[in-house]
N, C-alpha and C positions, 0 to 999 in steps of 0.2 A: 487733248480732244477738243473739238471744236462744236460749239453750240449753236444751233440753227433755230432762231425764233423770229418769225413773221418775217421782216425783210433783212434782218441780222445775219451776215455770213450766207445768206442764200445763194450767193454767186458759186460757191465752192461745192454746192450739190449738183449732181446731173440727174436728169429725167429722160429715160428712153422713149416714152411715148411721145407722139406728136399731138395727140388728142386725148384729153382724160375726162372719163364720164363718172358723175356722181348721181346716185337717184334715191328717192324716198321721200317720207313726208318733209315739209320745209325745214323743220327743226331738228332733222336727223338724216341729212344727206350722207349716203357712204359710198365708198368706192375704192379701188386701189391703183396703186402707181409703182411701175418698176423704176427704182431708184439705183443709182451708181455712185459709188465714192472714188474719185479720181484723185484725191488728195493723199499724202503720206501720215495723215494723221486721222485718228478715228472722228466720226461724225456723230453728233447726236441732235436728231431733229426732234423739234416739238411742234412748231407751228411754220406755214407756209404762206406768205402773203398773196392775195389774190387782188387783181385789179380789173378795171373795167376798160373799154375800148380805148380809153386815153391814158392808161395807166394810172389813173387817179381814182382810188376808190374810197369813197367818205367812210369814216368811222373804221378804217383800218381791218377789212374783211380777211378772214384767215381761214385755211383749213387746218384741222388739228392732227396730229399723228404723236407717236411716241416711241421712238426706236433708235438703235445704234447701228452704224454701218462702219465695219473694219476697212483699213485701207485696201483698195483694189475690189472690193466686195459690191456684188449686184444682188438685189433682192427685191420682191414684190411685197409691199407694205400696204395695210388698210389706212385709209384716210377719212375724215368726218369734217362736215361743214354744217352751219346753222344758218338758216335765214329766218327772217320773221315768221312766226307761226301762221299770219293771215295770208302769206304770200301765195297769190293765185296759182293753180297749176299752170304748168307749161315748162318750156325749155328756156334757161337763161345761160347766156354766155359770158365767161370771164377768161382772164389770162393769167398765166404765172410765169415769172421771169427767172431763170437761173443763169447767171453769167449772161452770155450773149443770145441764149436760147429764150425764145418766147414760146409757150404752149398754151393751146385752147384747152380751156376747162368748161365743159358743158354739164349745167345744173338741171337736172331732170325733175321738177316737182310734182309728186303725185297728189292727186285729190285726197284730202283727209277730212273726214268729219270725225269731230272731237269735242265733246261738251262737258260742263261741268255743272252739276245741280246741288243746291244745299238749301235745307237739310233734306237727308234722306230717310229720316225717321220721325214718325209723328204719333202722338198719343191723344185720345179723345175721349170723353166721358158720354156715355149714352148710347147703349146697344138695342134699344128698342126698335123694332122693325118699322121701317120708313123714315128713320132719323137720317138727315144729310149732314154730313161733316165736310168741312172745306180745308184743305191744306194748301198754304201758299208757298210756292217754290221759286227759289232764284236761279235763273238759268244763263249761262254764259256760253257762247260759241267760241271755243277756241281752236276750230279748225279752219281751212281755208276755202270752205264751200259753204254757201247759204243753206241754213239748216231749217226744214219745215217742221213746226210742233206737231207730233204725230196725236191721234187720238186713241187711247186704249179703250176697248171695248168693254173689259169686265176685270175684276180682280178676285183673286182668292179670298175667301174668308172663313177661316177655321175656329172653332172653340178652342181656346188655349189649352182646356184640359180633355180635350176630344179623346186622345189615345190613352192617356191614364185611366180616365174614365171606362172606357171601352176595355181595357185588359183588366181592370179591376172587376167589373162586371162579368166578363167572361169567364175569369177563375173562379168566382163566386158562384155563378150559375152553373157551371159544370165541374166542380171540385174533383169528382172522381171519374171524370172522363178522359179520353185520349186527347193528343194534341190537335187532331183534326177537329174533333168535336168542340174543344175549347176554342180554335181559332174561328170555328163557324160563328160562334156566340159573339166574338170580338168583332168580326165583320159585320154581324147584324146590328150590333149597338153602333159601330161606326156610321152605317148606312141610315139608322134612325135617326143619329144628331147632327149628321153633317147639313149644313146650310147651303143655299143656293149661292151663286156668283153674285157679288156685289156690283151694282151698276155704278159705272164710273164715267166721268166726262171732265175734260178739259177745257175750259172757256176758251182759252186762247188757241185752241188746234186748229192748224191750218195756216197760221201766222208764219212768217219767214223772220229769222234772225241772221243777219249778215255776218259775216266772219268779223270777229272782234266785239260783235255787238251782244247785248244783254236782254233779258225780258223777264218780267214776273208773271208766273203761272198760278192760276187758282184751278185746283183739282177737287172736283165734289164726288164724294163717295156716298152711296145710299145703302144703308143696311138693309140685307134681304127680308122679305116678307116672312120667312120662316125662322128668324132667329130668335133667341131666348132673352127676353130683356134682362134675365137674372144672371146671364154669363158674360165672361169676357172673350173678346174676339181678337184674332190676330190675322191681318191679311197683307198682301203684297201685291205691286203690278210692276211690270217692265217698261222702262221708260227709254227707248233707244237701247242702250247698253248698260243701262243703271237699273238697279233693283231698290225699288223705294217701298218702305213696309210701314204700315199702319197698325197700331194697337187701340182697341175700342174697349174700354172699361165699362162694367155695368153702372147704371145710374141708381141702381135700386139698392136699399139698405137690406143687410141680412138681418135674420130674426134676432141675434145676439146684439146687433148695433141698435135695433128698435128698443129692445129690452132696456139697454144701457140709457137710451134717450129718456124712457119713461121714469127713470128714477130720480 
């Protein structure tokens, strides 16, 4: 068996296409090639070397694949190639050489928006209405397109014990009632204790982060006017395709804590 890796033994492999096309995001270009084994031995293919117009490709770029061909076998096999994640969208031309044949390889890079944010969970103390909390987030643009920092309009904010309290009160207030009457009590309790949307603002909204670049974001969250300062709240907001959560714990001492403090 002959193993083909990068430009090792590559001349023993035959490719039937004159032009090869791979497409996708820059770090995951995919396509297929119709291969043929004209040798008397089995071929095992792992990597295929790519070259530029002058047959010299810095860094030894290659297409990845993994398959075997029996003597005389022809087969269509998938291939993959990676380019730097920040490669701009467009069509790039490379070549692959097998024996005396030289084949054109077109790499069609699709526009890709991909961001990383850290952290994605924050905890603050103080649920008094009108309190402003600021989360500091590190953003990195991992795609190949400029990323405009969005501006969220609001965030959900719910009492962490809302559902437990509502069902508990519903069953206690209507212990001998049917399902509909009990659920009505539950719904009424949820409506009575649900707070408004939390106002939210990203100070850096509208700024552009270039591919490969990073930014520090300051996200201000304003506790709703009808929040109860004695309760804990949990909220979340969508930042592009990421979900960022915020937990706000009450700053008030319970009666038990106050009594312990007096002793």
